[in-house]
N, C-alpha and C positions, 0 to 999 in steps of 0.2 A: 668612727674612729677617733681617739681621743687626741686633743689639740693642746699647745701649748697654752690656750687661755683657759681651757679648762683646768688644767693642773692648777694655774694661779688662782682659780676660783675654790679650789680644794683646802678644808680648813686644816689639814695635815698634809704634808708631800714628804714622801721618803724617798730618798734616791741611793740604792746600792751597788749599780754597775758604776765601775771606775771608781772614784773616792767617795766616803758618805757624806751625803747633804742631807739636809733636814729643814722645812719651812712651816712653821705653824700661820696659818693666815697670811702667807706671802711671805713672810719675816722669817728670816734666819733662824734656826734653832740657836737659842743661845749656849754659850760654851760650856762644855762639860766638863767635869773635875779631871778626869781621865780617860783614856781611849776605852776602858773598860764599859764605863757609862753606854759609849756607841755600840760596842759590840755587843750588850745585854740588849739593846733596843734594836739591834739588828736581828739577833736570834729569835727575839719574841716575831719580829715581821716576817721572818723566815717559815713560821709557822702557822702563817698566813690565817692569825686569828683563833688558831687551837690552842688550848692550854698545854703548858710546858711544864714539868715538874721542876720545882724550886730546887731541889738535890742535884737534878742534872744540869741545871742554869750554873750553879754554883761549882760543881765538878768541872764544867767545860771553861768556866772564864778564869777558877780559883782551884786549879789539879790538886786535889788531895792525894797521896799523902806529903807533896810538896808543901801544900798549905794545910794546917789543920781544919778538920771539918766546921769544926764552931767558928774558926775565924773566916772561912769562906761565907759561910751564912751569915756573919756581920758584914762582910764586904756586900753580900748581895743585897742585904737591907738598905744600906748608906747607898748603894748605887739606884735603886729604887728612889730613894727622897729627891736625889738629884734629876733622876729622868724626870720624875714630875714637877719639880719646879720649871724645869725646861719646857717641858710641854705646856706650862701655862694653862691657857683655858681649854686645852683638850687632855688635860691630866687624867680626867676621868675614863678616857681609854685604856689606861693603865688598869688592870682589873685582876683580882684573885678570886676566880671560879670556887676555889676551895683552899683550905689552909696550906694545903702542899702543891699548890699549882699558881701560874701566873700566864695572863693572855694579854693581849694587844688588840684591842678593837680597831678595826681598818674600816670599818663600817664610811663609806663618802670619802675616804682616804685616797690620794694619788701616790701610790707605790708601785715603782716602775718593775721590780722583781715580780710583784703579785700579777700585774698587768702582763708583763712577759709570759709566766708560768701558764695562765687562764689562755692567753693569745694561742701558744706552742700546743697546748691541749687540746684546742679545738681542731687547729691542723687544715683548714681550707685556706685559699691562698691569700685574701683579704686579711685573715687573723697571722699567718704567717709574716706577711709585711710589716703587722702591727708589733710584732715579737721582734722585727728584726730592728724597725726603727728604736725601739725600747733599750737593745742593747747597746751601751755606749763604752764598754769595755769590761775586763775580767772583774768579776764580784768583788767588793770590797778589797780593791787592788792594794792599798796599804795594809790591810791585815795579815799578820805572819803567824797567828794562831793555827793549829792543827785542825780545829772543827771547820774551820773556813773550806779548806782544800777539796773536799767531797763536793761541798755546795756550789763550789766555784767551777769544779771542771763537769759537774751537772749541765749547769748553764751554759758554758762554752760547747757541751756537747748538742745541747738542744740548739744554740745558735747556729752550729754547722749545720746540723740538720735541717734546719728552717732554710738556710741559704740553698744548700743542694736541694730541696725539694721547689723551691721556687726557680731555679736553674732548671732543674726539669721540665716543668710547667713552661717555662720561657720557650725552652726549644720544641716542645709538644705545638706550642702555639706560633712557631717561627720567628720566633723572635732572638736569634743568637747573640745579639749585641747586650741584649738585657740580661741572657743568662753568662755572659761573660762577664760582666760589671759584677754579678753576684756571684761569682765563682772565684774573682779576683780578691774580693773580700772576705769569703772563706780559707784562701790561700794566705791571705795578710795575717789571720789568726793561728793558721796552723799550715805552715811553710811546707811540710814534711808530707800533706794529707796528698798522697799521690792520686788516688781517684778522682780528686778534684783537679788536680794538674792536668790529666787524660781529658776528663771531660771540658776542660778549658782550651786545651789544644783542638777538641772537636768543634766546640763553641766557635772560635776563631777560623777555622777552616771554612765552616758555612758562611762566617762574615765574607769571605773571600783575601783574609789574610793572614795567608800561610806562613809567611815571614816570622808573624807575630807568635803563631802556634811554634813554630820551630825555637823560637826563644825562650818559650815557656821550659820545654824540654832541656834546652842548653843552662837554663838556671837552675833548675832542678839538679841536673848533673853536678854543677859547681857545686852546690850546697851539699848533695851527699859526699861528693869527693873532698869536702874541707876537711871532714874529721877522718874519713876513710878513703884513702886514693883509689882502693879495691871495689868502693861499693857503686852499684850502676842501678839505674830505674829497672823495674819489673819487666819482663820478656813482651808483656802486652803495650807496656806505655814505649818501649823501644821500636815496635812494631810499627805502632801509628807514626812515630818520628820518621821511621824509614820509607814509610808509604808518603809522608807528605815530603820528604827530600826527592822522590821519585817524581812526585806531580809536580815540584817545583824545577825539576830537571827538564822534563817533558815541556812545561809551560816557557822555560827559557829557549828550549830547542825551536819550540813553533814559532816563538817570537823572531829568531834569528833568521828563519827559513824565510818567514813573512816579510821581514826587512829586506831580506836578498833579493825576493821576487819582487819587490817594489823599486829596487834600486835597478834592475834588470830591464824592466817594464819603461823606467825614464829615459833608457839609454836607447831606446828603438827610434830610428828616424822617421822625420813626420814627410811623407811625399809629396814633390812638387806637383801644383795640378797641372794639366796641360795649357789652361788659360793665362797661366803667368807668363813673363820675362817678357823678350821683344814682339814674340806676334802679338802680345795684347797693342802694343803700340801700332804695328801696321795695320792692324783692324781697323783701326781709326783713321787711316789715310786709304781707302779703297781706289784702284788704278780709274784713270781718267778723269780722276778731281783736279789734276793738276797740282803745282806748286802753292 
C-alpha cells in the first residue's frame, strides 16, 4: 500500500480528487496562466498515459463553433507551452506520439485517480481499501465543464461500490461496527442511497444498537419528505424498521417485567431464626447456677 512518504518521493504528483493539486519533486506546481491548463493536464492524466487526439482536446476545452477551430488549436498549443514550463524537469513527460495526438507519461508518478482506478479494478479487499483511501472528494470539484461530469460520476459510483463491497465483507467477517462505519461514509456522499441505509440499519442491529438503526430510518424519511411530503422509503426498508420497532418493544417489556420481579423479590420478609431474641439470653443462665 502506498504511503505519504512514497508520494513525497515521486518526481510528479497529481491530485484530481477534490481540488486539483500538482507537485514536481515535492514542490507545488507553479501557477498556471488559466484554468484551461489545469483541465488540459487533468484530461491527459485521465487518459492514463494513452494518446489523446489534439482535435478532441481542443474541442473539449474550447468548443467549436463557439470558438473557431483554428483558434482552439492555437489555444491548445499555447496551453501546452505553459504546462511544459510548469512541469520544469518533468516537462519531457508531455509527449506527442504523432502529429495528431498528445499523451502524458505517468511512469513513476503518484496520481490519485490512476491509483484509485487500478485498485478498484483489482477488486480484492486490500485493493478496495486503497481505493477508498485515495478518494478525497468529487473529482475536480471546482471544474464546471461538461466533460468532467461523466468522469466525476464514474469515480463516485466506483467509490460507493468499493464501500459497499467492503461493508459486505465486514459483515461476512462478523465485524458489523466496521461495516456501519463504511456504510455511513457511503451515505455521506449519497444520502438517498436507500440500499446502503437499509444495510446500515442491519449492521447497527448486529452491533446491538437498535435505537441508532431506527434513527437511520427516521432521518431518511425526513430527507425524503423534505421535498415531497408524500414520499416514503421502500416497503422493504419500512418492514425492517417495523421489525426493529417490535424488537425494541419486546426488549422494553422484558426489562419492565424483570425490574418488577426484582422489586418483588426485595420485599419478601426475612424469617427470624429460633435462636434469636430473649431465649438466647436465658440459655446463658442455666437453672441452679444462682444469681
